[in-house]
TORKOL-4160 file (C-alpha; in steps of 0.2 Angstrom, whole numbers, padded with zeros to 4 digits, m for minus):
299
<pt num="1" X="0184" Y="m0359" Z="0037"/>
<pt num="2" X="0169" Y="m0369" Z="0042"/>
<pt num="3" X="0165" Y="m0366" Z="0020"/>
<pt num="4" X="0181" Y="m0365" Z="0016"/>
<pt num="5" X="0180" Y="m0381" Z="0003"/>
<pt num="6" X="0166" Y="m0370" Z="m0005"/>
<pt num="7" X="0177" Y="m0357" Z="m0009"/>
<pt num="8" X="0190" Y="m0367" Z="m0016"/>
<pt num="9" X="0177" Y="m0377" Z="m0027"/>
<pt num="10" X="0171" Y="m0362" Z="m0035"/>
<pt num="11" X="0188" Y="m0355" Z="m0040"/>
<pt num="12" X="0194" Y="m0369" Z="m0048"/>
<pt num="13" X="0176" Y="m0372" Z="m0057"/>
<pt num="14" X="0177" Y="m0355" Z="m0062"/>
<pt num="15" X="0194" Y="m0355" Z="m0068"/>
<pt num="16" X="0189" Y="m0371" Z="m0078"/>
<pt num="17" X="0172" Y="m0363" Z="m0085"/>
<pt num="18" X="0183" Y="m0348" Z="m0091"/>
<pt num="19" X="0197" Y="m0356" Z="m0100"/>
<pt num="20" X="0182" Y="m0364" Z="m0109"/>
<pt num="21" X="0173" Y="m0350" Z="m0112"/>
<pt num="22" X="0187" Y="m0341" Z="m0120"/>
<pt num="23" X="0193" Y="m0356" Z="m0131"/>
<pt num="24" X="0177" Y="m0357" Z="m0139"/>
<pt num="25" X="0177" Y="m0338" Z="m0138"/>
<pt num="26" X="0192" Y="m0340" Z="m0152"/>
<pt num="27" X="0184" Y="m0353" Z="m0160"/>
<pt num="28" X="0169" Y="m0340" Z="m0167"/>
<pt num="29" X="0181" Y="m0324" Z="m0168"/>
<pt num="30" X="0199" Y="m0333" Z="m0175"/>
<pt num="31" X="0213" Y="m0323" Z="m0172"/>
<pt num="32" X="0214" Y="m0310" Z="m0188"/>
<pt num="33" X="0198" Y="m0309" Z="m0192"/>
<pt num="34" X="0191" Y="m0291" Z="m0189"/>
<pt num="35" X="0178" Y="m0288" Z="m0178"/>
<pt num="36" X="0158" Y="m0288" Z="m0183"/>
<pt num="37" X="0148" Y="m0274" Z="m0187"/>
<pt num="38" X="0133" Y="m0270" Z="m0175"/>
<pt num="39" X="0122" Y="m0276" Z="m0191"/>
<pt num="40" X="0134" Y="m0291" Z="m0195"/>
<pt num="41" X="0134" Y="m0296" Z="m0177"/>
<pt num="42" X="0122" Y="m0311" Z="m0173"/>
<pt num="43" X="0120" Y="m0305" Z="m0156"/>
<pt num="44" X="0113" Y="m0287" Z="m0160"/>
<pt num="45" X="0101" Y="m0294" Z="m0175"/>
<pt num="46" X="0088" Y="m0299" Z="m0159"/>
<pt num="47" X="0082" Y="m0296" Z="m0141"/>
<pt num="48" X="0080" Y="m0314" Z="m0135"/>
<pt num="49" X="0072" Y="m0321" Z="m0119"/>
<pt num="50" X="0085" Y="m0330" Z="m0107"/>
<pt num="51" X="0082" Y="m0345" Z="m0096"/>
<pt num="52" X="0098" Y="m0347" Z="m0084"/>
<pt num="53" X="0104" Y="m0359" Z="m0069"/>
<pt num="54" X="0117" Y="m0353" Z="m0056"/>
<pt num="55" X="0126" Y="m0358" Z="m0042"/>
<pt num="56" X="0138" Y="m0348" Z="m0033"/>
<pt num="57" X="0145" Y="m0344" Z="m0015"/>
<pt num="58" X="0139" Y="m0333" Z="m0002"/>
<pt num="59" X="0153" Y="m0322" Z="0009"/>
<pt num="60" X="0140" Y="m0317" Z="0023"/>
<pt num="61" X="0145" Y="m0301" Z="0036"/>
<pt num="62" X="0134" Y="m0300" Z="0051"/>
<pt num="63" X="0137" Y="m0286" Z="0064"/>
<pt num="64" X="0125" Y="m0278" Z="0080"/>
<pt num="65" X="0129" Y="m0268" Z="0094"/>
<pt num="66" X="0129" Y="m0274" Z="0112"/>
<pt num="67" X="0128" Y="m0261" Z="0126"/>
<pt num="68" X="0131" Y="m0269" Z="0143"/>
<pt num="69" X="0125" Y="m0261" Z="0163"/>
<pt num="70" X="0142" Y="m0256" Z="0167"/>
<pt num="71" X="0137" Y="m0263" Z="0184"/>
<pt num="72" X="0136" Y="m0282" Z="0177"/>
<pt num="73" X="0150" Y="m0292" Z="0177"/>
<pt num="74" X="0146" Y="m0299" Z="0159"/>
<pt num="75" X="0165" Y="m0305" Z="0155"/>
<pt num="76" X="0175" Y="m0299" Z="0140"/>
<pt num="77" X="0172" Y="m0317" Z="0131"/>
<pt num="78" X="0155" Y="m0307" Z="0126"/>
<pt num="79" X="0164" Y="m0293" Z="0116"/>
<pt num="80" X="0168" Y="m0304" Z="0101"/>
<pt num="81" X="0149" Y="m0307" Z="0098"/>
<pt num="82" X="0147" Y="m0291" Z="0090"/>
<pt num="83" X="0153" Y="m0297" Z="0073"/>
<pt num="84" X="0153" Y="m0313" Z="0063"/>
<pt num="85" X="0157" Y="m0320" Z="0045"/>
<pt num="86" X="0155" Y="m0336" Z="0036"/>
<pt num="87" X="0155" Y="m0343" Z="0017"/>
<pt num="88" X="0139" Y="m0353" Z="0013"/>
<pt num="89" X="0131" Y="m0358" Z="m0005"/>
<pt num="90" X="0116" Y="m0353" Z="m0016"/>
<pt num="91" X="0109" Y="m0359" Z="m0030"/>
<pt num="92" X="0097" Y="m0353" Z="m0042"/>
<pt num="93" X="0086" Y="m0350" Z="m0058"/>
<pt num="94" X="0083" Y="m0335" Z="m0066"/>
<pt num="95" X="0071" Y="m0330" Z="m0083"/>
<pt num="96" X="0076" Y="m0313" Z="m0092"/>
<pt num="97" X="0066" Y="m0302" Z="m0103"/>
<pt num="98" X="0072" Y="m0289" Z="m0115"/>
<pt num="99" X="0065" Y="m0271" Z="m0114"/>
<pt num="100" X="0078" Y="m0266" Z="m0129"/>
<pt num="101" X="0096" Y="m0267" Z="m0135"/>
<pt num="102" X="0100" Y="m0259" Z="m0116"/>
<pt num="103" X="0089" Y="m0264" Z="m0104"/>
<pt num="104" X="0079" Y="m0278" Z="m0099"/>
<pt num="105" X="0071" Y="m0287" Z="m0083"/>
<pt num="106" X="0077" Y="m0300" Z="m0073"/>
<pt num="107" X="0069" Y="m0313" Z="m0061"/>
<pt num="108" X="0080" Y="m0324" Z="m0050"/>
<pt num="109" X="0073" Y="m0338" Z="m0037"/>
<pt num="110" X="0086" Y="m0346" Z="m0027"/>
<pt num="111" X="0089" Y="m0357" Z="m0013"/>
<pt num="112" X="0101" Y="m0346" Z="m0001"/>
<pt num="113" X="0111" Y="m0354" Z="0014"/>
<pt num="114" X="0116" Y="m0340" Z="0027"/>
<pt num="115" X="0130" Y="m0348" Z="0040"/>
<pt num="116" X="0142" Y="m0338" Z="0047"/>
<pt num="117" X="0152" Y="m0337" Z="0066"/>
<pt num="118" X="0166" Y="m0332" Z="0074"/>
<pt num="119" X="0179" Y="m0337" Z="0089"/>
<pt num="120" X="0183" Y="m0327" Z="0105"/>
<pt num="121" X="0193" Y="m0328" Z="0121"/>
<pt num="122" X="0192" Y="m0319" Z="0137"/>
<pt num="123" X="0185" Y="m0319" Z="0156"/>
<pt num="124" X="0168" Y="m0326" Z="0159"/>
<pt num="125" X="0160" Y="m0327" Z="0176"/>
<pt num="126" X="0150" Y="m0340" Z="0185"/>
<pt num="127" X="0135" Y="m0337" Z="0195"/>
<pt num="128" X="0145" Y="m0334" Z="0212"/>
<pt num="129" X="0156" Y="m0321" Z="0203"/>
<pt num="130" X="0170" Y="m0331" Z="0200"/>
<pt num="131" X="0180" Y="m0327" Z="0183"/>
<pt num="132" X="0185" Y="m0341" Z="0173"/>
<pt num="133" X="0196" Y="m0338" Z="0156"/>
<pt num="134" X="0186" Y="m0346" Z="0142"/>
<pt num="135" X="0187" Y="m0348" Z="0125"/>
<pt num="136" X="0169" Y="m0349" Z="0115"/>
<pt num="137" X="0166" Y="m0352" Z="0096"/>
<pt num="138" X="0146" Y="m0348" Z="0089"/>
<pt num="139" X="0143" Y="m0353" Z="0070"/>
<pt num="140" X="0124" Y="m0347" Z="0065"/>
<pt num="141" X="0114" Y="m0356" Z="0052"/>
<pt num="142" X="0099" Y="m0352" Z="0043"/>
<pt num="143" X="0091" Y="m0354" Z="0023"/>
<pt num="144" X="0081" Y="m0343" Z="0016"/>
<pt num="145" X="0070" Y="m0344" Z="m0001"/>
<pt num="146" X="0075" Y="m0326" Z="m0009"/>
<pt num="147" X="0066" Y="m0319" Z="m0025"/>
<pt num="148" X="0075" Y="m0304" Z="m0032"/>
<pt num="149" X="0068" Y="m0294" Z="m0047"/>
<pt num="150" X="0081" Y="m0285" Z="m0058"/>
<pt num="151" X="0084" Y="m0271" Z="m0069"/>
<pt num="152" X="0100" Y="m0276" Z="m0081"/>
<pt num="153" X="0108" Y="m0263" Z="m0090"/>
<pt num="154" X="0120" Y="m0269" Z="m0105"/>
<pt num="155" X="0135" Y="m0259" Z="m0106"/>
<pt num="156" X="0142" Y="m0268" Z="m0118"/>
<pt num="157" X="0135" Y="m0286" Z="m0130"/>
<pt num="158" X="0144" Y="m0294" Z="m0113"/>
<pt num="159" X="0147" Y="m0283" Z="m0101"/>
<pt num="160" X="0132" Y="m0278" Z="m0090"/>
<pt num="161" X="0125" Y="m0274" Z="m0073"/>
<pt num="162" X="0111" Y="m0276" Z="m0061"/>
<pt num="163" X="0101" Y="m0267" Z="m0046"/>
<pt num="164" X="0085" Y="m0272" Z="m0036"/>
<pt num="165" X="0078" Y="m0276" Z="m0023"/>
<pt num="166" X="0080" Y="m0293" Z="m0013"/>
<pt num="167" X="0064" Y="m0302" Z="m0001"/>
<pt num="168" X="0073" Y="m0316" Z="0008"/>
<pt num="169" X="0060" Y="m0328" Z="0015"/>
<pt num="170" X="0065" Y="m0340" Z="0032"/>
<pt num="171" X="0065" Y="m0358" Z="0025"/>
<pt num="172" X="0067" Y="m0366" Z="0043"/>
<pt num="173" X="0073" Y="m0363" Z="0060"/>
<pt num="174" X="0088" Y="m0351" Z="0062"/>
<pt num="175" X="0101" Y="m0363" Z="0073"/>
<pt num="176" X="0117" Y="m0358" Z="0083"/>
<pt num="177" X="0130" Y="m0369" Z="0087"/>
<pt num="178" X="0139" Y="m0366" Z="0104"/>
<pt num="179" X="0156" Y="m0373" Z="0108"/>
<pt num="180" X="0164" Y="m0367" Z="0124"/>
<pt num="181" X="0180" Y="m0372" Z="0132"/>
<pt num="182" X="0190" Y="m0367" Z="0147"/>
<pt num="183" X="0207" Y="m0375" Z="0155"/>
<pt num="184" X="0198" Y="m0377" Z="0171"/>
<pt num="185" X="0185" Y="m0389" Z="0163"/>
<pt num="186" X="0169" Y="m0373" Z="0168"/>
<pt num="187" X="0154" Y="m0372" Z="0155"/>
<pt num="188" X="0149" Y="m0355" Z="0148"/>
<pt num="189" X="0135" Y="m0346" Z="0159"/>
<pt num="190" X="0121" Y="m0342" Z="0152"/>
<pt num="191" X="0120" Y="m0324" Z="0151"/>
<pt num="192" X="0111" Y="m0317" Z="0135"/>
<pt num="193" X="0119" Y="m0318" Z="0118"/>
<pt num="194" X="0114" Y="m0320" Z="0101"/>
<pt num="195" X="0099" Y="m0332" Z="0095"/>
<pt num="196" X="0092" Y="m0339" Z="0110"/>
<pt num="197" X="0074" Y="m0344" Z="0113"/>
<pt num="198" X="0074" Y="m0342" Z="0131"/>
<pt num="199" X="0078" Y="m0325" Z="0142"/>
<pt num="200" X="0091" Y="m0322" Z="0157"/>
<pt num="201" X="0091" Y="m0338" Z="0169"/>
<pt num="202" X="0104" Y="m0349" Z="0179"/>
<pt num="203" X="0111" Y="m0362" Z="0167"/>
<pt num="204" X="0124" Y="m0366" Z="0156"/>
<pt num="205" X="0127" Y="m0365" Z="0138"/>
<pt num="206" X="0134" Y="m0380" Z="0126"/>
<pt num="207" X="0128" Y="m0388" Z="0110"/>
<pt num="208" X="0114" Y="m0380" Z="0098"/>
<pt num="209" X="0101" Y="m0370" Z="0101"/>
<pt num="210" X="0085" Y="m0367" Z="0091"/>
<pt num="211" X="0078" Y="m0350" Z="0088"/>
<pt num="212" X="0060" Y="m0352" Z="0090"/>
<pt num="213" X="0047" Y="m0335" Z="0087"/>
<pt num="214" X="0046" Y="m0332" Z="0105"/>
<pt num="215" X="0040" Y="m0311" Z="0110"/>
<pt num="216" X="0040" Y="m0303" Z="0126"/>
<pt num="217" X="0030" Y="m0312" Z="0143"/>
<pt num="218" X="0021" Y="m0301" Z="0154"/>
<pt num="219" X="0034" Y="m0297" Z="0166"/>
<pt num="220" X="0044" Y="m0285" Z="0152"/>
<pt num="221" X="0059" Y="m0299" Z="0147"/>
<pt num="222" X="0061" Y="m0300" Z="0129"/>
<pt num="223" X="0067" Y="m0314" Z="0120"/>
<pt num="224" X="0074" Y="m0313" Z="0100"/>
<pt num="225" X="0059" Y="m0315" Z="0088"/>
<pt num="226" X="0067" Y="m0322" Z="0071"/>
<pt num="227" X="0062" Y="m0312" Z="0054"/>
<pt num="228" X="0055" Y="m0321" Z="0043"/>
<pt num="229" X="0055" Y="m0311" Z="0029"/>
<pt num="230" X="0069" Y="m0299" Z="0027"/>
<pt num="231" X="0070" Y="m0285" Z="0012"/>
<pt num="232" X="0086" Y="m0277" Z="0005"/>
<pt num="233" X="0094" Y="m0272" Z="m0010"/>
<pt num="234" X="0106" Y="m0280" Z="m0021"/>
<pt num="235" X="0118" Y="m0272" Z="m0035"/>
<pt num="236" X="0130" Y="m0281" Z="m0046"/>
<pt num="237" X="0141" Y="m0282" Z="m0061"/>
<pt num="238" X="0145" Y="m0299" Z="m0075"/>
<pt num="239" X="0151" Y="m0304" Z="m0091"/>
<pt num="240" X="0144" Y="m0313" Z="m0102"/>
<pt num="241" X="0156" Y="m0327" Z="m0109"/>
<pt num="242" X="0149" Y="m0335" Z="m0127"/>
<pt num="243" X="0147" Y="m0353" Z="m0129"/>
<pt num="244" X="0140" Y="m0354" Z="m0143"/>
<pt num="245" X="0126" Y="m0342" Z="m0152"/>
<pt num="246" X="0113" Y="m0346" Z="m0138"/>
<pt num="247" X="0122" Y="m0353" Z="m0125"/>
<pt num="248" X="0131" Y="m0342" Z="m0111"/>
<pt num="249" X="0144" Y="m0344" Z="m0095"/>
<pt num="250" X="0142" Y="m0328" Z="m0085"/>
<pt num="251" X="0152" Y="m0325" Z="m0069"/>
<pt num="252" X="0146" Y="m0311" Z="m0059"/>
<pt num="253" X="0149" Y="m0303" Z="m0042"/>
<pt num="254" X="0132" Y="m0297" Z="m0031"/>
<pt num="255" X="0131" Y="m0286" Z="m0014"/>
<pt num="256" X="0115" Y="m0289" Z="m0004"/>
<pt num="257" X="0112" Y="m0274" Z="0006"/>
<pt num="258" X="0100" Y="m0280" Z="0019"/>
<pt num="259" X="0086" Y="m0267" Z="0027"/>
<pt num="260" X="0078" Y="m0278" Z="0039"/>
<pt num="261" X="0087" Y="m0286" Z="0053"/>
<pt num="262" X="0091" Y="m0306" Z="0054"/>
<pt num="263" X="0082" Y="m0304" Z="0073"/>
<pt num="264" X="0072" Y="m0290" Z="0084"/>
<pt num="265" X="0083" Y="m0279" Z="0094"/>
<pt num="266" X="0081" Y="m0284" Z="0113"/>
<pt num="267" X="0084" Y="m0279" Z="0129"/>
<pt num="268" X="0087" Y="m0291" Z="0140"/>
<pt num="269" X="0084" Y="m0292" Z="0160"/>
<pt num="270" X="0087" Y="m0302" Z="0176"/>
<pt num="271" X="0073" Y="m0310" Z="0181"/>
<pt num="272" X="0080" Y="m0311" Z="0200"/>
<pt num="273" X="0080" Y="m0291" Z="0202"/>
<pt num="274" X="0073" Y="m0284" Z="0185"/>
<pt num="275" X="0088" Y="m0277" Z="0182"/>
<pt num="276" X="0096" Y="m0272" Z="0166"/>
<pt num="277" X="0109" Y="m0281" Z="0159"/>
<pt num="278" X="0112" Y="m0280" Z="0140"/>
<pt num="279" X="0103" Y="m0271" Z="0126"/>
<pt num="280" X="0108" Y="m0279" Z="0106"/>
<pt num="281" X="0104" Y="m0265" Z="0095"/>
<pt num="282" X="0108" Y="m0258" Z="0074"/>
<pt num="283" X="0097" Y="m0272" Z="0070"/>
<pt num="284" X="0111" Y="m0288" Z="0069"/>
<pt num="285" X="0111" Y="m0285" Z="0052"/>
<pt num="286" X="0118" Y="m0299" Z="0042"/>
<pt num="287" X="0123" Y="m0294" Z="0023"/>
<pt num="288" X="0131" Y="m0304" Z="0009"/>
<pt num="289" X="0145" Y="m0301" Z="m0006"/>
<pt num="290" X="0138" Y="m0314" Z="m0018"/>
<pt num="291" X="0149" Y="m0325" Z="m0031"/>
<pt num="292" X="0140" Y="m0334" Z="m0043"/>
<pt num="293" X="0143" Y="m0343" Z="m0058"/>
<pt num="294" X="0128" Y="m0345" Z="m0071"/>
<pt num="295" X="0124" Y="m0353" Z="m0088"/>
<pt num="296" X="0112" Y="m0343" Z="m0098"/>
<pt num="297" X="0100" Y="m0350" Z="m0113"/>
<pt num="298" X="0094" Y="m0338" Z="m0126"/>
<pt num="299" X="0076" Y="m0345" Z="m0133"/>
């Protein structure tokens, strides 16, 4: 995968950090020492304000439904564009304000990259109706500034759960890179597809396309309009590993269920006779599994 190095680096860092954390915990609580009571344990004596920094890995999951006109020979090479996945990094800072020993309110701000893609193969048709066997690689990349207010629920003094909304603000263009290849050297024809800033036309697809804000033209042809703000729900679980009385290593796993699509649903038409070609629906949803490793500082 394009971002597999991020995954490898993340798990190496996690393994090292966990080993350091548990070694530190053994120093604080040597074997054979009885566990402290709630009244004796320093972590129960107050509900401290927390600030933190974190980084981690996104596992991005894209899906859409493509409904083609049965009379239009779109070619099977396009069928693989209904789903995609990929890895990308994210970086953030947070503040955590306690309500009591069980609940606190947390706010996280992050720079969140979203990259995903797919490879597919099949038949493509040129504008003369001739078929060509084609391989196609597609990679989509974008970045968001995310704002995520959460309720943190402490199951124990170390294990906790989080839940709340997440708001994603697009920080730049959505770029799509097309890598078509055929045995006879034919390029991919410009049939409707992901993130493209024009409607059906004679031409060929290769290289990188940048999606812009374009709406419906006077003839009813619909182009993709990027969503500059997306809203979703996030739930997660984390574990506090004490490195000292005021510093914690915190691995977390989260899932972001997005309610807003990446772009508008579309209905593409042939500009020569205005016949329908394809509709893309199911809101082009991009959900994310997030792995994160944070340092929390109690103040």
